[in-house]
N, C-alpha and C positions, 0 to 999 in steps of 0.2 A: 482336771475339769470333768464334771459329770457329763454323760451323754446328753441329758436333757438341756444343759446349759449350751452345749455346742449346737443343738438343734434350734434353741431360741436365737442364738447369734446368727445362725444361718438364715433363719426366717427374717431377722431384722435386716441382714445384708441384702436379701432378695427384695424386700420392701424398699430399701434405699435405692437399689438399681432401678426398680420400676418407677419410683418418683423422679429419678434423674432422667430416665428415658422420656417420661411424660413431659417433664419440664422442657427438655431439648426439643421434643416435638412441638410443644406450644410455641417455643421461640421461633422455630422455622415457620409454622403456620401463621404466626402473627406478622411475619415479614420483617422482624427486627434483627434477624441474623444478617449481618452486613458483610459476611465473609465470602459472598458469592464471587468465585473466580478471582479472589484477591491476589493469588500468586501469578496470575496471567499478565503478560505484557500488553494485552489488547483490551480495548474498550474501557480504559480507565477514566477517560474524559468524556463525559456525556453531559452536554449543555442544552438548555432550553432556549430557543429563539424567542424574542419578545412577542412574536406573532402567536406563541403558545402560552405566554404568561400574562398577557394584558387583557383585562376586561373591566367593567364598571367597578367591580370590587377590588381590582388590583390595577389601579390607574397610575400609581406613582412608582418610580424606580425602587423605592425601599420596599413597598409591599410585594412587588414582583420578585426582587432578589431574596427577600426573607422567605417567601413561600417556596422558591426554587431550592433554597438551602434546606428547608424543612423536609422536602421530598427526597433530597439526596443528589440533586444535580450539582455538578462541579462549577457551574457558572451559567451565564446567559450571553446572548448576542443582542444587538440593539439596531433599530431602524432609524436612520437619519441622525441629525446632530443636535436635536433638542434634548434638554435635561441631562446633558452629559456630566456636568459637575455633580448634580444629585446622584447620578448613576455611579460615578466614581466613589463617592462617599458611602453609598449603600453597599457596593462591592467590598470596600475595605472593611467596613463595620461587620460584615457577615463572613468575611474570609473567602469570598468566591472570586472567580476570575472572569474578566471580559474576554470573550473569544473573538467576536467580530463586530464591526460597525458597517452596516449596509448603507450604501449611498450610490448616486448615479453620476454618469458621465454621458455626454451626448456628442455625436460627431455629425457635422453637417458640411456642406460643400465649402462654406466660408471658414471652417475651422472647427475646433472642439471646445467644449465647455465642461467644467467640473462643478459639481454642486457647491455653491458658496458655503464657506465655513470650514473647509478641510484644514486650513492652517491653524485655526483656533483649536480644533479638536485634537490635532496632533500635540499641541502644547498642553491642553488640559489633561490629556491622558498620557503624558510623558512619563516614562518609567514602567508602563504596562506593556506586556507582550500580547499582541492581538493581531487579527487580520483586518485589513480594509477590504470589505466585500464590494467589489466594483462591478456594477451592471452597466452595460453600454447600450444606448438607444439611438435612433436616428429617425428624423422625419423625412429626410431626402434620399438617404443612401439605402441600397439593398446589400445584404451581407455578402453577396457574391461579386461585388464590384471591387476591382483592384484598388482604386483610389480610396474607397471607404476603409479597406484593410489597412492601408498605410496611415490613414488618419486615426484609426483605432490604435495602431502601434504608437503613434505620437502621443495620444492621450495616456496610454498605459505607462509609457516611459516617464511622462511628466509626473504622474501620481507616484510611481516607484521611486523617482528621484527625491520627491518631497518626503516620502516615508522613510527612506533609508537612514537618514541621520537619527531618527528616533527608534531605530531597531524594529520597525513595523514592516510586516509582509503584506503583499497585495494578493488577494485571491479572486480571480475573475469569476463572476457569478452568472453562469448561463440562465437565462430567464425566458420562458415561453412568451412570445409576442414582442420581444425586443430584438434589436439588431444582433446582439450576441445571444443566441438561443440554444446552441448546441455545445455539448461537452467537448467533442473533438475540435470544434472551432476554437473554444477557449484554450484548449491544450496547445494548439498550434500557435496561437497568439502569444501564449506564455513562453514558448520555446523561442519564437522569432523576436521577442522583446529584447532578448539578451540580458535580461535583468535577473540576477539570482534570487532576488526577493519577490518575484512574481511567480505565482502558481495558479491553481484553479480550485474551485469548489465543485464537487459532484452533488447535484440536488435531485433526489429521487423523483419528486413530484414533477419537476420541469422536464426531466428525461422522459418520464412516462407521457407527458403531454406532447412533447415535440417528436420523439423517436418511437414511442410505443413499446410495450413489453415484448413484442415479437423480435426486437433486435437483440443481439448477443451482448448482454451486460457484462458478463465475465470477461470477454475479450476487450471490451471498451475500458474496463477498470484496469486491466493489465497494461493496456497501451498508455494510459495517461498517468500511471503510477509515479513516474519520476517528477511530475509536477503536481501531484495530488496533495493539497494542503489540508482540506477539510471536507467532510461529508455530511449531508443532511438527509433525514429520512422521516417517514411517518407511515401510518396506516393508509392503505389505498385499495381502490376497487376499480382498476382500469378496464375498458376505456371510459371516458366521461369528462365532465367539467370538474371544476375545483372541489365541489362538494363530494365528488367521488375520489378524486386524486389526493386530497388532503383530509385525513381522518385521524383520530386518535389511534394509538398502536393496537388497541384491542378490537379495532373495527376494520373492515375491509378483507378482501380475499387474497391480496398480494402477499406472497411468501417472502419475508425478509431474510430467511436463513441463507439462501444461495449467495446473496450479496455479502452478507457478513462472513461467510466462508471464504469468498474470494478475497476480501479485505485481509483476513487472517493469513491466507496462503501466500499473499504477496508481502507480508510483513508490515501492513499499514497499522501503525500505533498512534495515529494522530486523532484529533477530536471528532466526535460525532454529534451533530445537532438535531434537535427535535423540532420539525416544522409544525406549525399550528395555524397557519393563515386560514381565516374564514370559518373555523370550527365554531358552531353556534352554541355549544354547551358552555356552562360556566366553567372557568378555569379550575375552580376547586373540585369539580367533578371529573373532568377528562384528564387533567394532568397527572393526578395520582394513579389513575388506571394505566396511563402510558408508562409511567415509571415502573409499575408492577410488571407489565409485560416485558419491558426492557430487561429487567433483572432475570426474568424467566428465559428470555432469548440468550442472554449471556451465559446463564447456567447450562442451558441445553447444548451450547456449543463449547463447553468447557473441555471436553475430551478431544475436540478438533484443535490441537495445539501445535503449531509448527515450532521447531527449535531454531533459535537464533544463533548463527555462527558469528561471533563478534568480530568486527573489523576494526575495533578500537585498539586492538593489540594482536599479538601473534600466538596467544596462549592456546588457541584451539588446534594448532598445527604442530606437526612433528618436526623435531630438529633433524637436519639443519634447515633454517629458513632463509639462508643467504642474506641478500640486502633488502628484502622486503621491508617496508615501513608503513606506518599509518599516518595519514594527513587528514586535515579537515575536508578537503575536496580536491579533485584532480582537474587539470586543465592542460591544454596544449601549451608547451613551452613557447613563449613569444619569440625566443631566439632560434628555435628549431622546431618546425612543424611535425617532425618525426619523433619528438620526445614528449613526455608528460612532466609536468611539475605539480606542486601542491601547495595548498595554504597551510599555515601552522595549525596544529590541532590533531584530532583523531577522528576516525569514522570511515576512512577509505583506505584500502590496501593497495600500494603501488610497488611494482617490482624493481625498486632501486632507481638510481639516477639514469642508468643507460639502458634499462629494460632487458638485461641479460643476467639471470640468476637462477637459483634453485626453483623447482616446482613447490607449491604449497600443498601439503598432504594433511588431511584432517587426522587427528588422533582417533576420533570416533569412526566406526564403520556401520554401514547400513545395507539393507537389501532393497525391497520395493520402497520407492520414495516419491514424493512430490517436492520439487525444488523451485524456488524463485531466487534469481541472482541477477544483479545489475553490473554492467561492465562498461569501460570506455577504452578506446584505442586511439592513438594518433594516426596520422597519415601513413599508410602502408604497413601497419603493424599486425601482429599475429599472436594468438594465444589459443587456449582451448579449455573446455570444462569436461573433465573425465569422471564419469560415473563409475563407482567402485575402483577408480584408478585404471579402468580398462576400456571404457566405451566413450568416445569423444564427440562432443558437439563443438564444431569449429567456431572460434572467435577470430574475425579478420576484418580489416578495413575493406569492405566490399561496396562502399558507397558508389552508386552509378553503374554497377555491373548489370547488364541487360539480361544475360543468360547465365545464372549462377550454376556453379559446379559443386561437387561434394566438398571441395576445398574452400568454398566461400562461406561467409558468415551464416551460421544456422545449418550448415551441412553436417551430415553424419559422416565422419571421416572414414576413409577406406581402410580396409584390412591389407596385409602385406605378406606376400610369400617370401620367406627367408631362405628357402632352399637354393643351393648353388645351381648355376646353369640356366637360370631363367632371365631373359632380357629385362632390363629395368622398366621398360615401358609396358611390361606385362605382369609386373609383380603386384600392382595394386588391384584390389577387387572389392566389391560390395560397398563402395562408397555411394551415398545418396545425396543428391543436391536438394536444397530446400525448394518447395513448390514455387515460391516467389522470393525475390530479393526484398526483404523487409528492413534492410540496413538503414541506419541513420548516418549522417556525416561524421567524419572523425572529430573527436573532441566532444561529442554529445553522448550522454548516458543512454545505454540500451539495456534491454532486459531479455532473459530467457525464463519461461515457465514450462517446466518439464515434468511429465509423469513417466517414471521409469520402472520397469519390472525386471528384477534380477533373474538370472537363470535358475531353474529348479532342478533338484537332484533327488533321486530315490534313496532308500535306506542304505543301499550299497555304495552310494556316491556317484551313480551313473546319471549323467545329465538327461532329463526327460523334457525340458522345455528351454528354448533359447531366451537370452536376454531380449528385452523389447522396449523401444521408445514408443509408449502408448500415444503420447501427444507431446509435441514440441511447439511452443508458441514463442515467436520472436517479435518483440515490440508490439504485442497485441494481435499478431497475425499467425494463424496456424500454418506451420511450414512442413510438419510431418505428422502422420498418424499411423499407428500399428506397424512399426518398422522393426522386424526382427534382426538380430545380429548373431551370426553363427559363432562368433568368437571376439576377442579383444581387437580394437582398432589399432592402427600403426602408432608406434611410440608410446604404447601403454606402459603403466608401471609394472604390471604383471602380464605374463604370457598365458597363465592358466585361468580358469573360471572358478568362481566360488559363490556361495549364497550371499556373502556380504563383502564389502570393501569400502575404502575411504573415498571421499571426494578429493579430486586433485585439480588444481588450477595451474596450468602451464605457465612457467615463468622465464623460459630461456629463448623464446622465439621473437621477443620484441616488447616494447613498453605496453603495459596494460594496467588498469586499475579495476578493482572489484569492491562492491559494497552491497548492503541489504541482502545478505545471504540467509535464506530461511529454508529449512528442510523439514519435511514432515514424513515420518515413517508411515506407510500405508498398512491398513489392516488386511487380513486375509480376504475379507469380503469386498474390498475396493479394487 
């Protein structure tokens, strides 16, 4: 082939590459590239509340659902029980999902009342998986009155029992101005209801109205995570009235990224809804802009990606794994309060029938990490979470302990002198008790959220910085900050120190269950 032909071919290849780059750029700019964060486990379900989809031009379920589909929403929620048959047909024909139905219950001194029509709706929507968004109001009770709390529990249990045969969950909806107005209050009610199909909704606009942005949202979300079924958000400019607190996502000064980062760090993969109550702009104008901003937010956080350590099986852990097994959920054995049992299925790791088996040790190793992990112990039981297999945060049934020690739940376990000749009562050192006892009762799921920094070494392998628990959060309460460790704690997997190591879950000290394990390697700048 002559040199001039080679040059012509090279020129044509360059032109083709330029056309390809230009086309790819146009696709991105046009917004038709749908692969944003496709491989992520997070934020896959983004639905529009009907408060954001309804106006004069979109008055019917079909018009609202079809427009939501056109914009890329995965479904919608609905207020009240009207037009439910039409809504069901619209969702089916458009291939979208119903996420929630908002309705009310009231509690008064003479009893409780549920919005009429619930039974009919459960039948109409039979076969659909969705939440009943329950808001609770009262004309006579205040939320801090004990009798009103018991009345609310009776209402919640009644709704939960009606919903259960249909496979429907109940998400308590804290609403400013109602009897149930606080997220923490909703969480406590969900826990105290004793109903596994009862959880809560976190609603950004109502949290801003009731608690204000000066409260610690990160700790709140971590506290309520075990019962967090659904999240709603919107643009906002607090403080102010609803015109300030509910805006399209492209308006307002409130930064949503910290909330979304917290949701990622705790492994929240549930649905997120877009609130639109009271927005005065036409739906066809504000809703597309909100979807555009949502995609930008998801893309901006695509590098903030925790790793899920699956508890559906034991593939993430080194052999031997002993008698650990996966069940659908854990609970105290009704025949023995010191043991755990499980429901058939997968999702929760339990250390055998008697709670005495091998430790679980991950195949993967890490250095600096952020960890979210949830655990359950029965009465009197004991376990531990070891970072790098070396540094333990204690897991223990410490419910009711007034003055916690290093050996109580959330404590940094002590180090141990192995040298001969030292009395046993003087061998332990450097144990740190939690600031407060944040423990929940046995048989209730608990959580740790930990930022851990590994020890640092110079080029010759000499240690130049100790390992450090930068922050330990137990059930939404900070129990440690900036605690250095001069070496491995007692009963560690290794006696030396290293830049990386596995996560170890203690399995030989008593029955324990673990779930929702998410670990995120930290960057050098974090």
